[in-house]
N, C-alpha and C positions, 0 to 999 in steps of 0.2 A: 272401311271408310275411303273415299276417293283421295288419291294422292294430291289432288289440287285443292282439297278442302283447307280453308284457312281458319284456324281457331286462334283467338287472340283475347287478351285481357287489356282493357284500356283504363288507365287511371286518370280520373278527372283532376283538373287543376282548379276548377271553379265549381259552382253549384251544379252546372249543367253544361252540355255541349249541343249545339244544333246538329241534327241528324246528318245533314249534308256535309258538315265539317268532319264529323266522326268518320264517315266513309272515306273521305279524302285523306285524313291523317292515318287511317289504318290501311291505306293503299288498296282499298276495294275498288275505288275509281281513281283516275289520274288527276282529276280536277273537280272543283266545286260545281262547275257547270255540268259535267258528266254525272256527278252525284245527283244533281237535281233531276235530270232526265231519268236516271236509273230508278229513283224513288217514285217519280210520277208514273212510271210504267208498271208500278205495283210489284217490284222485285224485292222489297224490303219489308221485314216483319219486325215489330217491336213487341216483346213479350208474347209472341205467338199470333199477333194480329197484324194484318197488312196495314202499313202506315204510308199515307200519301202526302202528308204534310212535310215539305222539304226541310223546314226549320223547326220541326218538332223538338222540344227540349228533352234530351236524353240525360237521365239522372242516375246516380249510383244505384246499383241493384238491378238495373234493367239489362235485358239481353236483346241484342240486335242480330237478326239472322237473315240469310238469303240462301239461294240454291247451293252455293259453295263456300259460305263463310258463317262464322258465329263470333260475335264480339260480346264479351261480358264486361260491363262497365262497373268499376269499383270507385269508392270514394277517394278523394285526395288524402294523403297521409299527413 
């Protein structure tokens, strides 16, 4: 596996998190604006399908992936 590959588990605080916010919080992108462009370019998949909706609601149990990252989303405790 690539040494730059980022694997992370994100614990929700609420029912869902918008996709662009998730990428920002997990440091995949440096800002929300950068996250929106990154998503619009087709660089993000949710559960294996390309996702182009910037504010797609990401819920517990979903996996968000890209070329060099994987984020597993779990429920709030």
